[in-house]
C-alpha positions in Angstrom: -122.5 -106.2 101.9 -122.7 -102.5 102.6 -121.1 -99.7 100.6 -119.3 -96.7 102.1 -118.5 -93.2 100.9 -115.0 -94.3 100.0 -116.4 -97.0 97.6 -118.1 -94.6 95.2 -115.4 -94.8 92.4 -115.5 -98.6 92.6 -119.2 -99.4 92.8 -121.3 -96.3 92.1 -119.9 -96.0 88.6 -121.2 -99.5 87.8 -124.6 -99.3 89.4 -125.6 -96.1 91.1 -129.0 -97.3 92.2 -127.7 -100.4 94.0 -125.0 -98.3 95.6 -127.6 -96.0 97.1 -129.6 -98.9 98.5 -126.6 -100.5 100.1 -125.0 -97.4 101.4 -124.0 -97.5 105.1 -122.5 -95.0 107.5 -119.9 -96.0 110.1 -120.8 -96.1 113.7 -119.1 -93.6 116.0 -117.9 -94.9 119.4 -119.7 -93.8 122.6 -116.4 -92.4 124.1 -112.7 -93.1 124.0 -111.3 -96.2 125.8 -110.0 -94.2 128.8 -113.5 -92.9 129.7 -115.3 -96.2 129.0 -115.8 -96.9 132.7 -116.3 -93.4 133.9 -119.3 -92.3 131.8 -122.4 -91.3 133.8 -125.4 -93.6 133.6 -127.9 -92.4 131.0 -131.3 -93.5 129.7 -133.3 -92.7 126.6 -135.1 -90.0 128.6 -131.9 -88.2 129.7 -131.5 -84.7 128.5 -128.3 -82.7 128.1 -129.8 -79.2 128.6 -126.9 -77.8 126.5 -129.2 -75.9 124.2 -130.3 -73.7 127.1 -127.1 -71.8 126.3 -128.1 -71.0 122.8 -128.3 -67.2 122.2 -131.3 -65.6 120.5 -131.9 -62.4 118.7 -135.3 -60.7 118.3 -136.1 -61.2 114.7 -138.6 -62.3 112.0 -138.5 -65.9 113.2 -141.1 -64.8 115.7 -143.7 -65.4 113.0 -143.3 -69.2 113.4 -146.5 -70.4 115.0 -147.1 -74.1 114.5 -145.2 -77.4 113.8 -146.6 -80.5 112.3 -145.3 -84.0 111.8 -145.1 -85.4 108.3 -144.9 -89.0 107.2 -143.0 -89.5 103.9 -143.8 -92.9 102.4 -140.8 -95.0 101.8 -142.2 -96.0 98.4 -142.3 -92.3 97.4 -138.6 -91.9 98.1 -137.5 -95.1 96.3 -139.9 -94.5 93.5 -138.5 -91.0 92.8 -134.9 -92.3 93.0 -135.7 -95.1 90.5 -137.2 -92.6 88.1 -134.5 -90.0 88.3 -131.2 -91.7 89.4 -129.7 -93.6 86.4 -128.1 -97.0 86.8 -125.1 -95.7 84.9 -124.1 -92.1 85.9 -125.0 -89.6 83.3 -122.0 -87.4 84.3 -118.6 -88.6 85.6 -117.4 -87.2 88.9 -113.7 -87.4 89.9 -112.7 -87.0 93.5 -109.0 -86.7 92.4 -109.6 -83.5 90.4 -112.6 -81.9 92.1 -112.3 -80.8 95.7 -116.1 -80.9 96.1 -115.9 -84.7 96.1 -112.9 -85.1 98.5 -113.4 -87.1 101.7 -111.4 -86.7 104.9 -108.5 -89.1 105.2 -109.1 -89.4 108.9 -112.3 -88.8 110.8 -112.4 -86.6 113.9 -113.0 -87.8 117.4 -116.8 -88.0 117.4 -118.5 -89.6 120.4 -122.1 -90.4 121.0 -122.0 -90.2 124.8 -119.3 -87.7 125.5 -118.7 -84.1 124.5 -117.0 -83.7 121.1 -115.7 -80.9 118.9 -118.0 -79.5 116.3 -115.2 -80.0 113.7 -115.3 -83.7 114.5 -119.1 -83.8 113.6 -118.4 -82.0 110.3 -115.7 -84.5 109.2 -118.2 -87.4 109.8 -121.0 -85.5 108.0 -118.7 -85.2 104.9 -119.4 -88.9 104.3 -123.1 -88.7 103.4 -123.2 -85.1 102.2 -120.3 -85.3 99.8 -121.6 -88.6 98.5 -125.1 -87.1 98.0 -123.5 -84.3 96.0 -121.7 -86.8 93.7 -125.0 -88.7 93.3 -126.9 -85.6 92.3 -124.1 -84.4 90.0 -124.1 -87.8 88.3 -127.7 -87.3 87.1 -129.2 -85.3 84.2 -131.0 -82.9 86.5 -128.7 -80.0 85.6 -127.6 -79.1 89.1 -123.8 -79.8 88.7 -123.0 -76.3 90.0 -124.8 -76.8 93.4 -122.9 -78.0 96.4 -122.8 -78.1 100.2 -120.9 -75.1 101.7 -120.3 -74.4 105.5 -121.8 -71.2 106.7 -120.8 -68.9 109.6 -123.1 -69.1 112.6 -123.5 -67.6 116.1 -122.9 -70.0 119.0 -120.6 -72.0 116.7 -119.4 -74.1 119.7 -123.0 -75.4 120.0 -124.7 -74.9 116.7 -123.5 -74.8 113.0 -125.0 -75.3 109.6 -124.2 -76.1 106.0 -126.0 -74.6 103.0 -126.9 -76.4 99.8 -126.5 -73.6 97.2 -124.8 -72.6 93.9 -121.7 -70.5 94.1 -122.2 -66.9 95.4 -126.0 -67.3 95.7 -128.5 -68.3 98.2 -129.6 -71.9 98.3 -132.7 -74.1 99.1 -131.7 -76.2 102.1 -129.8 -76.0 105.4 -128.2 -78.8 107.2 -128.0 -77.8 110.9 -125.8 -80.0 113.1 -124.8 -80.3 116.8 -122.8 -82.9 118.6 -124.7 -86.1 119.9 -123.9 -85.0 123.4 -125.4 -81.5 123.0 -128.5 -82.7 121.1 -129.1 -86.2 122.4 -132.1 -88.4 121.4 -134.4 -87.1 124.1 -133.6 -83.5 123.2 -134.3 -84.2 119.5 -137.5 -86.0 120.4 -138.8 -83.0 122.3 -137.8 -80.8 119.3 -139.9 -82.7 116.8 -142.8 -83.0 119.3 -143.3 -79.2 119.5 -146.7 -78.2 118.2 -146.5 -74.4 118.6 -144.0 -71.7 119.2 -144.6 -69.5 122.4 -144.7 -65.8 122.5 -141.3 -64.3 122.8 -140.0 -60.9 123.9 -137.1 -59.4 125.9 -138.8 -60.4 129.1 -139.2 -64.1 128.3 -135.8 -64.3 126.5 -134.1 -66.1 129.4 -137.1 -68.3 130.0 -137.4 -69.9 126.6 -136.8 -73.6 126.7 -134.0 -75.4 124.8 -136.3 -76.9 122.2 -137.7 -73.6 121.2 -134.3 -72.0 121.1 -133.2 -74.7 118.6 -136.3 -74.0 116.5 -135.4 -70.3 116.5 -131.9 -70.9 115.4 -133.0 -73.2 112.5 -135.6 -70.7 111.3 -133.0 -67.9 111.4 -130.5 -70.0 109.5 -133.1 -70.9 106.8 -134.2 -67.3 106.5 -130.7 -66.0 105.9 -129.6 -68.9 103.6 -132.6 -69.8 101.4 -133.3 -68.0 98.2 -137.0 -68.3 97.8 -140.0 -68.0 100.0 -140.9 -71.6 99.1 -137.4 -72.9 99.6 -136.8 -73.1 103.3 -136.0 -76.7 103.8 -133.7 -78.1 106.5 -132.1 -81.1 108.0 -131.3 -81.4 111.7 -128.6 -84.0 112.6 -126.0 -85.1 115.1 -124.8 -87.7 112.6 -126.2 -90.4 114.8 -129.8 -89.1 114.4 -131.5 -87.3 111.6 -134.6 -85.2 111.2 -135.8 -83.8 107.8 -138.1 -80.8 107.7 -139.2 -77.6 105.9 -141.0 -74.3 106.6 -144.1 -73.1 104.7 -143.8 -70.3 102.2 -144.8 -67.7 104.8 -142.6 -69.2 107.5 -145.4 -69.6 110.0 -145.7 -73.4 109.8 -143.0 -76.1 110.0 -143.1 -79.7 109.1 -140.7 -82.4 110.5 -140.2 -86.1 110.0 -139.7 -88.7 112.7 -136.2 -89.3 114.0 -134.1 -91.5 111.8 -131.0 -93.5 112.9 -127.7 -93.2 111.0 -128.1 -96.9 110.2 -131.5 -96.5 108.7 -132.2 -98.8 105.8 -134.8 -98.8 103.0 -134.4 -96.0 102.5 -130.9 -95.3 103.7 -129.8 -91.9 105.0 -128.0 -91.3 101.7 -131.3 -91.9 99.9 -133.1 -89.6 102.3 -130.6 -86.7 101.8 -130.7 -87.1 98.0 -134.5 -87.1 97.9 -134.8 -84.1 100.4 -132.3 -82.0 98.5 -134.3 -82.6 95.3 -137.5 -81.7 97.1 -136.0 -78.4 98.3 -135.2 -77.5 94.7 -138.8 -78.3 93.6 -137.6 -81.0 91.2 -140.7 -82.7 89.6 -142.0 -85.8 91.4 -140.2 -85.1 94.7 -141.9 -84.3 98.0 -144.3 -81.2 98.0 -145.3 -79.5 101.3 -148.9 -79.4 102.3 -150.7 -76.2 101.5 -151.5 -74.0 104.6 -153.4 -70.8 105.1 -151.0 -68.0 106.1 -151.2 -64.2 106.6 -150.2 -62.1 103.6 -146.7 -60.7 104.3 -146.9 -56.9 104.5 -143.1 -56.2 104.6 -142.9 -56.9 100.8 -146.0 -54.8 99.8 -145.4 -51.4 98.3 -147.6 -49.0 100.3 -146.3 -45.8 98.8 -148.9 -43.7 96.8 -148.5 -43.3 93.1 -145.9 -40.6 92.1 -147.1 -37.6 90.2 -150.8 -37.9 91.0 -150.9 -35.1 93.5 -152.3 -35.5 97.0 -153.3 -39.1 97.7 -157.1 -38.7 98.3 -159.6 -41.5 98.7 -163.2 -40.3 98.4 -165.5 -41.4 101.1 -169.3 -41.8 101.3 -171.3 -39.6 103.7 -172.4 -41.0 107.0 -175.8 -41.8 105.7 -178.5 -40.5 103.4 -179.8 -38.4 106.2 -176.6 -36.3 106.0 -177.3 -35.3 102.4 -177.0 -31.5 102.3 -179.7 -30.8 99.7 -177.6 -28.0 98.0 -176.0 -27.6 94.7 -177.5 -29.9 92.1 -177.9 -33.1 94.2 -181.8 -33.5 93.9 -181.5 -33.9 90.1 -178.0 -35.1 89.5 -178.0 -37.7 92.2 -180.4 -39.9 90.2 -179.1 -38.7 86.8 -182.3 -36.7 86.2 -182.9 -33.0 85.8 -186.3 -32.5 87.4 -186.9 -29.1 85.9 -186.3 -30.3 82.3 -188.7 -33.3 82.7 -191.6 -31.3 84.2 -194.2 -31.0 81.5 -196.5 -28.1 80.8 -199.4 -30.4 81.8 -198.2 -30.4 85.4 -197.1 -34.0 85.5 -194.0 -36.2 85.3 -193.7 -38.6 82.3 -193.2 -42.1 83.5 -190.3 -44.1 82.0 -192.8 -47.0 81.6 -194.9 -45.2 79.1 -198.3 -43.4 79.1 -200.0 -46.3 80.9 -198.0 -45.6 84.0 -198.3 -41.8 84.2 -197.8 -40.4 87.6 -199.9 -37.3 88.3 -198.0 -34.8 90.4 -198.8 -31.1 90.6 -195.9 -28.9 89.4 -196.3 -26.3 92.1 -196.0 -29.0 94.8 -192.6 -30.1 93.4 -191.3 -26.5 93.1 -192.4 -25.8 96.6 -190.6 -28.9 97.9 -187.4 -28.0 96.0 -187.4 -24.5 97.5 -187.6 -26.0 101.0 -184.5 -28.2 100.4 -182.2 -25.3 100.7 -183.6 -24.4 104.2 -184.2 -27.9 105.6 -182.4 -28.8 108.8 -180.7 -32.2 108.8 -179.4 -34.1 111.7 -177.0 -37.0 111.8 -179.0 -40.1 112.5 -176.2 -42.7 112.7 -172.5 -43.0 112.8 -171.7 -45.7 110.3 -168.4 -44.2 109.3 -166.7 -42.3 112.1 -163.9 -41.3 109.8 -165.9 -39.7 107.0 -165.3 -36.0 106.3 -167.6 -34.0 108.5 -170.0 -31.3 107.0 -170.1 -28.6 109.7 -173.3 -26.9 108.6 -175.2 -30.3 108.8 -173.6 -31.6 112.0 -176.0 -32.2 114.9 -174.9 -30.0 117.9 -173.6 -32.0 120.8 -175.4 -29.9 123.4 -178.7 -29.5 121.6 -181.9 -31.2 122.5 -183.6 -33.4 120.0 -187.3 -32.7 119.8 -189.2 -35.5 118.0 -192.0 -33.2 117.1 -189.9 -30.4 115.6 -190.3 -29.6 111.9 -187.5 -30.9 109.7 -188.8 -30.8 106.2 -191.5 -32.5 104.3 -191.8 -35.8 102.5 -193.4 -35.8 99.0 -196.3 -38.3 98.9 -197.4 -39.7 95.6 -200.7 -41.3 95.0 
């Protein structure tokens, strides 16, 4: 026998795990009795096209690039619930004194094949969401202050969402919902089968398809409601159909589950919601998103130079060794050696390898070569770094002719 949301005080207080496994949601009617014989003929491939009217704003959700399907093992869900949900509730929840656990006395007029009011969908969603709240509050996870809170949204006649959050703070999960008529099964199937998000700008605004508009709305809802970069989890539902998903830390990749019916069993929709909420809060043992490679976000990087250090100057290397000016003390200091101090009276340089490796060089040849360094003409031989500071006196004139045989200094040959 199935258990309902209204049976919590009777059965969940005795055996919370069994209550989760036997939980069932009531079935909404296709339409009212007066319209039973006037409904248009539909198939599983019929689309409503209602989401073509969803408005969009240019925003950061443009960074969404790819969507992937994920398969969550049923054993993973039931295993986590068995480890973390006690048989006897650790904390008592009372629907008579706490408004967070109150259920609607009468459900709204929700239809699966006829337009319904968004408020009607919300009243039916209270059944699984309020019950999931009581289940999580009955555990020892320490999240008794978290709850589902409705959030304001644009296009509230077509799209609304609820946030899982603590009071006055951002949360970790968004439950986006539409009526079954607006987002029928075929529309939802196209939504989860998206693999990439197209380029978007003001020119293509009116051409964006309904499935991409829904993706944009969900990304925007998560971006405004979730507290942490790694906590952008969501649920998309019409009450009759459910999809569980999440965005990567950088928001460029999304993951979505297959479509689940409201009557899903083993695990039930209540078990799915409980598990997905715990996953969004990074509770140990719950579902973890696959790691993906993403660009480093630049909007959060401080690019300002340090304060109090004067002009922000980054030294640059010259274009090449051929641009070395040959002035100042470069011949000696560039290698950490003062040539004049190491020249011996014997007219030779002392080798660093000892007397056995003495290099015989005439002192006059070296002094002659050093004197020519100040008058040597150097030309730019390459342009490895076009942004390096230019040295005017050593720049090769643009209108001059390069003569390969012209004198440009001498090389010192050692033997």
